[in-house]
N, C-alpha and C positions, 0 to 999 in steps of 0.2 A: 562463327556466327556472332553478330552483335545484337544485343537486346537492351532496350531502355527500361530502367527500373519502373518508371511510371506505367509503361505498357503492361509489365508483369503484374503490378498491383491492380490495374484496371481489369485485366483478364481473369485474375484469380479471385479478386475480392478480398485479398489479404492486405490490409492497409494499416498504417500507424493509428493507434488510439492514444489514450492518455499515458500509456506506459509501454511503449514498444509496439511491434507489429503482432497482430493476433488474427486468428481466423479458424474456420473449421479444419479439423485434421485432414479431411478429404481434400480441402483446397490447398493446404500447406504441403504440397508435393515436394519431393527432393529438389526438383528444378527451381521451384519458387524460393525455397529456403537457401539454396545454393546462390541464386542471383542476389538475394538480400545480403548474404554474407560477403559476396564479392564486391557489391556496391559499397558496403560499409568499409571494407578493407581499402578499396580504392579511394574513398573519401578520407580515411585516416592518413593514407600515404600523402595526400595533398594538403591536409590541414594540420597535422600534428607531427612534431619531431619525435619519433620513437622508432625503436628497432622493429624489424619486420617479423614480429611475433605476436600472436593473439592467444588469449586464454579463454577456454570455454567451460561451461558447467551446465547442469540441468536438474530439473525436478523429477518426481517419481511417476508421472503419468505415463501410460503405455507407449505413446507416440514419441516420447522425448529421445530415446536412444536412436531411432531412425533419423530424426532431425539433426542430432549431434553428428552423426556420420556424414550427413550432407555438408555440415560446416567444416569437418575435417577435409573433405574433398575440395571445398572452396579454398581453404587455406593453402593446401598443397598446390593447387592450380595457379594461385596467385604468388607462389614461391615464398610463402610465409610459413614460419614454424608455428605449429599448433600445440599448445599445452592444454591437456585435459585435466581439470581439477576435480572431476567426479561429480557426484550428486550432493551438492552443498547449497546452503541458502544464497539467495541473490546478494545480500550485503557482503557475504564472504568472498564471492568472486569479484565484486566491485572493489572491495578493500584490497584484494590481491593485485588487481590492475593498477590501483592508485599507488600502492607501495612500490610496484615494479615499473611504473610508468608505461603500462601496456593497455591497449584496447582489449575489452573483454565482451563476451556474449553469454547470456544466460538463456537457456531454452526453458520457458515456463509459460503456462497459461494462468499462473497465479491461482485465483480462487474459482475460475470458471470451470464448467463441467469438462469431463475427460474427452468429449468429442471435439474439443477445441484445444488449441495450444498457442504458443506465442514465442517471440524472440525479442529479448531485451538487450539493448546495446549500451555499452559504457565506453566513452573515450578514455584516454590515459589519465584524465583528471577527475573522472566521475561520470555520472549519468549524462547522456546526450541531451541537448536542449532542443527546442522546437526549430531553432536555426540549423542545428546539426541534422535534424530530420529532413529538412528541405535539401540540405547538401547531399544526403544519402539518396533521396528520391530522384535527384537530378542526374545521377550517374547512369552511364551505359556500360555494359559489360560484354567483353569478347570471350566466348567459350566454345567448346566442342559440343554441339547438340547431340552427337552420337553417344555421349555419356549416359543419356537418358532414354528410357523406352517410351512408347506412345502414351503412357499414363503419367509421364513426368517423373518416374522413379529411376534411381541409379541402377544401371545394369550390373555393376560390380561395386557395391558399397565398401568403403575401406573399414578396417577395424579401428576401434577407438584406441588411442595411445594409452600407455600405462598411466595410472592416476598420479598426479603431482599432489602430495598430501600437505604441502606447505600452506596452501590457501586455507584449508580447514583448521590446521594447527594454529595459525596466527589469529584466526577469528576466535577460536576457543580461548586463547591466552588473553585476548583484549580485555575481558571483564575482570578476571581475578587480578590481573596486573594493575588495573585501575582501582577497583573497590577493595581489594585485599582478600586473602583466602578464607577469612572468617566473617566476611561481610554479611552472610545469611546464616551464620551458625545459630542453631536453636530453632530455626524455622523448618516446617514441613510443607513441601510444595508438591501438589499433584501436577502431572504433565499429561494432557490429553494429546496423544501422539497422532492419531488417525493416519493419514498418508502424507503428512508434512515432510518435506525433504530434510528439515532440520530437527526431526523428532528425537534422534539420539544425541545430537549436538546440544540441544536444550538441556537434556538430562545431564550430560557431561559437564556443561558450564555451571549449572546449578550446584552440582556436587563439588566442583572446584571452588565454589564460593562458600562451602561449608553447610549447605542445606541438606536435609534429608528429603529424598525425592521418591515419589510414588507414581510411576508411569501407568497409564491405562488407555484403553480405547484404540490400540494399534490396529491398523487395517491394511490388508494386502490389496484391497480395491481402492481406487482413487476416490477420495471424498472431497467434494467441492465446498470447502468451508470458506464462507464469505464473512469477514470480520465486520462488514457494514450491515449485513442482513443475516443475522445469525439464525440458523435453522432451528426449528422447534426440537428436533431430536438431539441437537447439540446442547440446547438448554436443559433438556430433561436428563441427558447423560451426566452433565456436570452436577446437577442437583442430586442425582442418585449416588454419584461417587462420593460427594462430600457428606452425604447422609450416612454412608457406610464407613468411610475413613476420615479421621480428623486431619485436616490440613489448614494451613494459614492462608493459602491461596491456590489457585489453579492456573497454570500457564498453558497456552497453546498458540498456534500460528496458522496462517493460511498455507496453501500448497508449497510456495517457494520460500516460506519462512521470513518474509520481510514485513509482514503485518501481524501485530500481536493480538492475542486475546487473553485478558487477565480477569479471573473471577475471584470473588471474595471467599470467605471460609464456608459459605453455604451454597456456593456454586452459582452465584449471580454474576453473569458476565458484564464487565464495564464497557460502556461505549468508548470507542477508540479516541474520540475527540476529548472526552473527559480524562482518559488515561494520559493523553498528551499534555493537558494542563498540569496534572499531578506530577508527571515526570519532569516537566520544565521547572516546576517549583522545587522538586527534590534536587535537581541538578544546579539550581541557582542561575538559570538562564535569564538574561536581561531583556532580550529582544526576540520576538516570535513572528514567524510567517506561517500562515495557515489559510486554507480555502474558506470561501464565504459560507460554505455549508456547515462549518463547525460551530459548536456550542458557544453562545455569547457569554458564558461564565468566564471566559478568557478575559474579556474586557472588564466585566463586573467584579472580578477578583481583585483588581488593582495590584496584581503581583508583578507586572511587567512594564518596563520603561517605554517600550515602543512595540506596536503590533502592525503587521502588514497583512491585509486580507487579499487573497489571490483567487485565480481560477482553480478549478479542481484538476489535480494531476501533479505528480512530483516535479516535472519540468518547471511548472509555474511556481511551485513552492520554493524550488531552488533559486529561481530568478528573484523571488521575494526576499529570500535570505541574503542573497548577494547584495541587494539594495540596502540591507540593514547593517552591513558590516562597517565598522568605523576603524580604519587602518591605524588611526592615531591613538585609539584607546582599546587595548586588549581586554580590559575588564568588562566591556560591553559584549558579553557572549551572545551568540546567535544560534538559534535552532529553529526547526520547523516540524510540523506534524500534520497528518491528514485525518479525515474522519474515520478512515480505516485503521487508525492507530499507528501507522508507520511513522517512525521518528527519525528526523534527519538532523545531523549535527554539522553546522557550518564552520564553527571555530573550535579550536582546542579547548579542553577543560582541564583545570587542575583541582586536586582534592587532597586534603590532609587526613589520612586515616587515623584510626584509634591509636596506632603505634607511633604516631608523630611523623610518619613518612609521607612526603608529598609526591603524588603521582600525577601523570598526565594522560588524558584520553585524547587521542588524535581525532581531528575532524573526520567525519564520514558522511558526506552530503548525499546520501541515498537512504531509502527507507530501511529501517532496522527494527526488527521485532523484539530483540532481547533487551536492548538498552532501556527502553521506557519501563518494562516490567521489572527488571532488576532494580532500577533506580527507585521505583516506588516501594519495593519490598525492603530495600536498604533503609529507606526512611521509616517504614513501619517498624523495623527492628530497632533502629536508633532512638525513635521516639516512644517505643514500647506501646504502640497502638495497634489497631487492626485496620484493614483496608477501609471498612465502613466508617471508622472514626475520621479518617483523612478525607473521605468523600463528603462527610457532613460539613466540613469547613468551607466547601465551595458554595457560591450563590445557587439558589434552587432554580435551575433551568434544566429542563429535561428534553433531550433530543432523541428522536427515533427516526428510523428510515426503513424503507423497503422498496421493492421494485417489481414491476410487471415484467415477467420473462417473455421472451419471444415476441417482443413488441418492436417492429421494424424501426430503425433509427430515422428513416425518412419520414415516417408517419408521425413520430414524436416531435421531430423538428417542425414539421408542418403545423402541428397542433399548437405548439408554443408560438409560432409566428402568427397564427390566427388570434390567440389570446392577446398577444402584444399589439397587433394592429387594430383590434377592435376593443381594446381595454376591457377584456372580459374577466379580469381577476376578481374584482369585487362581486360581479354577478354570479360567477361560478362557485366562489369559496367564501364570500363575505358572510353568509348566514352561518357557516360552520365556525368561523373565527369571531363571531359576534360575542360581546360581553353582555351580561345581564343589565337591563335598563333599570335605573333607579326610580323611574316614573311609571312603570307598568308591571303589575304582578304577572309572574310566569310567562313573560314575553322577552324577546331579545330584539335588538335592532340590527340592521344590516351593518356588519363590520366594515370599517373604512381602512384602506391601505394608507399608511402614514410614511412608509419607506419602501422603495422598489429598487432592487439590485439586479442588474442584468449582466454582471461580470461573467457569470457562467450559468446559463439557464434563466429561470424566472423566479426570483426570490421576493416574496411579499411579506412585509411586516404590517400587521394590523393594529388598530388602536387598542385592542385588547391585550397586546403584547405577544399574541400568537404569531408564529412565523411558519409560512408554507413555501417550500422551495421545490420547484419542478425542474428536472434536468434529464435529457437523454444521456445514457451511459456512453462514455467515450471509447469503450473497448468491447462492447457486446450489444446485441439487439435487446436492450432493456430500457425501460422508462422508470427513472428513479424519483422518489418523493422523500423529502426531508421535512420533518415537522419539529418545532420547538415551542414549548409552553412552560408555564410555571409549575405544572403538575405532571407526575408520571402517568397517571391514569388518563388525564386530559390529553396528553400527547398521543397515547396509544389510540384513544377513541378518535381523535382528529385525523390521525394517519389512516385509520381504517376507512373513515368516511371519504377522505381524499382519494384513496385507492379505488373506492367504488365508482367515484366520478370518472377517474382515469380509465377504469376498465371499460366504461361505456364508449370510450374513444377508439376502441379496436375496430368498430364497425366501419 
């Protein structure tokens, strides 16, 4: 039987988002995942010179093992060797593929709830681009429909191969090899483990860097930790932990451990886009690519030679990084980061450690959770400061974000189209973003939009300096709102008011 990938996507509702294909577990049948994998393999055969071998890995959500087995079947039916690298972070499997020049697949739904999952593809040089996505989607696959029952499940699912441990081992060595085995000596770091696939790897890496590590919060049930919209229970848990145990910082990640969460010594989680700035400063990065939604302290800090603002999603950040590379000047190091904190390294870095040894960190142009957190804590130790001291050096701009869950993507897109076509931005949000008038007591005037950015969603900058950015999520039925102002409380209040307005759009 021959089936077109586009037809499978249309019938199942499992489509590409900002970072791979995602959907409800009930929709991600073995047949759907099998066809996705076969289409990816067929595309790689035509587009990349590599041996017929693919490496796979997955996160800890309940549906992951079943999906991994469908990938094993797909590889076997395509006459490709399948290497199973176990349950490891997304950057670890991507790095393994780059080192071996192999395509890889990570089964993960990242931060979204356990009733959903996803498949993330990497070609032999790193993450797939939007052009690669189109190439995968355009494929048709021949296969035996008798493999599947009437519910789209494999009648005889294969066993997973023995775990290849090299991918995890090389990822764990990456950081002590670069920073040195004493880089975090004297620091005590808590690790909020929950159900993150890298929860034990984070502990192992920190100990290899000389830190004292205190793990907590391990969960046998999948916890949907979103580093862009941190749950109140995760905020409370970090505060309670740091109140009971002294630590210099707290580390955590999302489900597939490519997005970081770093908290200071009193358990206050840093915004991912602020962490990105601090990490880039700590690593001496010269040029930065980052989405339009990220904090404008980046520009105001004056720390970077060139900045490229992109659409939201790692493929766009990768394209932005590539545009910043200067092949004739290796000193112009390039990196990127996202609002979720994931840090991407486009060029190699060199560092001279305390012992005078010069080390090199190879480029890894995919989201990585560990690098930005470690880099900041190395700076903390070397400058004998604390996380809060380093934060105070940044211009005072405060970004917050949240989202309305179960908000159909079609509806959010239609609402933005209406706002755009009818120029409703000032009418809907101008009063919220107004600054106090100098000419009338206890009154405000209607805020005016002084800058409008539609690179991704609808981003309004008002004459008060307040920024309101509305955007449908690219990988879940969620409507996101990003707010930035000069005050922490002001940002929180403005976000709450914006969400009230957006909630009214459900009707």
